[in-house]
Phi, psi and omega in degrees: 000316179292319179298323177296321177296319180293321178291325178298317177298322179295318181300312184291327179290320177296323177295325177296319177297319182295319177294322179295321179291324176296322176293315179298321179298321190251339190239002183250052175064025182049045184304334187279351176282148184241023183262014177275093180242181183311130183294169181305143187211158175216157180292133178288160177299322180224128182282126183284164179280145183225141169243132181260123182250124182237097173285138184212137176221112179058055183243027181299326183290335182270327191302317180304332179269350187236315186298317176304328181293333176276321179296331185259023178300136176270083184241125187290336184265190178278130180217149185210148180250130174246108183260120184254112180271107188271071173065037185290154179244005183246016180077027182303313183296317180294322179293323178298318177294321179296315179297324180293319180293322184287319188261335184070209180094219183294148175303140178236130174244130178251125180233168177222125185272353186074179183296140180292143178285171180299139181091000180247134163288139189301315182298320180293325176295323177291321177298316177305311183298318179295320177297319176301319177294321186286334183296337176296338179266357177052056182282161174273332179225154172242134170254114179261118183217155183268161183287350179260010185256127177257131183250138170298158184302332182259015186300309182297317180300317183292319178298313180296316182296321177296317178297317181289319182294323184267351182068035181270145172278329178227131170232122183229144178240134175283105182302143177287117181284155180292133179226091181231314180282167181297317179295323177296320178296326180283320191259319189299308178301327178291329177301314181289322178298313180295323178300312182295328176295320176290320184231079178308121186301321182299326180287327182299316182280357184270133181291138179096352178262155181270345182295125185219132174196159174218172178247110190305337181288343184203092180231114173263125183229139175296127186300322176298319177295317181300320180286322183292321182263004173065058173271125004257010185306323185295342181223042188298339182265359190289133172280319179264082188287330185292317175296316179301319180298312181298320178297317180300320179294313181296320179296331178274010174093006181274167180255137185234138175231135179224134173206178179281148182267146173263322189226034174232118190232143169272133179256005183288129178274145172231068190291334185247160174298325177304317182294315176294322180299314177299318183299316182282313190288341180296336183230002184296318182285330174296324176302328178269016174059025177058037185251116182300325181292321177294324179296313179301316178297320178296317179295318180292324179293315178300317181295316184291314187284319190255326186267328182299318182303309180290330178292321177299321179296312184296313180295323180294317178292322179289325185263359181075027183258104177297322183299315181293316181298314184289317181294318176294322179298319177297315176299318177297321178297315178296318176302312182299316180295323179291340182272339184301316180302321178294319176297324175294319178304319181271005178054046183250151180298140187287349179290347175288336182306312180294347180274004183303322176305320177295317178296321179296325179295321177297316178297323174303312181294323179298317181297315180297318178298321179300317174297320181292318176299323181295316183283346171276000179083015185272338180065195180270119183259134179201130178051045176080005177245150175238126181249111176275146181286120179293123183289336185275350183265125179295149179292143183282353187284000000 
């Protein structure tokens, strides 16, 4: 009798998971599709001026593969690169100057902002310094990009053409992350998949929706909009600065577009699970606004949506319950099907798709660890800095 009741509970829980997956499949902005690429575009009559701002801290290992791709942009208008060396200890600024001398191309200015004052995240303080330098050139657009991002030669041209043709204040591309090690193959495509599930790309670009996000590695923003909504001062404390930027622009009446990139790539390696763990956990709890109730809801939601289906299959087979096995199997099948397009985008084998529950379990543990680190007073750690959440600053959400 007790075993029957337990199996029945598993069946009903699996049914809840299946309903959740059907809702995600049909009602969450078709997040699982990977065809949101740069919108239709045409060359403008006159190419506007652009300043590229690159904040960098201890990025000497990345620069030879990335900075030349910016300096050698095939852009018909006036463009200039402002490289901000954020207190590096590995000669990042000197290497940037050397690469500019070696490769030529767009003019390069290297600046240093000094240590960030209280209430500022280090990267945003560097971005503010770079934008301040760029304003002297009075550009129409700013391209905010990271030092680990490599751009195709026509990247800037395509971004500007899309922004002008669509009337967007922000055009951002989710750079294709490196996927070479075994752990990268398991975790990285899921990272983008989960991000798209939280922020469906189709909703971001739609007028009248509240969904807003950008990808910090590649953000083209209209300079007038950046000044009007006070980028980055309005969210100077934010750990997840790209989402905060998009929210600020949308709240200010601007239009935002985000999609997957074809020829914008992150070259930063995450060869070990430890490296990926740090990448996710440093900002996971910040994404939940440091709210214990949101954390509990997230853990419960991840368990229901991702962990219940395989558990139901195992319990159903072990207990001889066809209802549990079939219901869990259907939920697992829908989950697997929604993950296949992302694996194809990353050119990964499709046998990884059924392993998504295991990957989701890893993300659940990373999220919990992020909260544990927060309550231990360590804050979000990155590049030798730890950022505690300022209590006096209102949340940007």
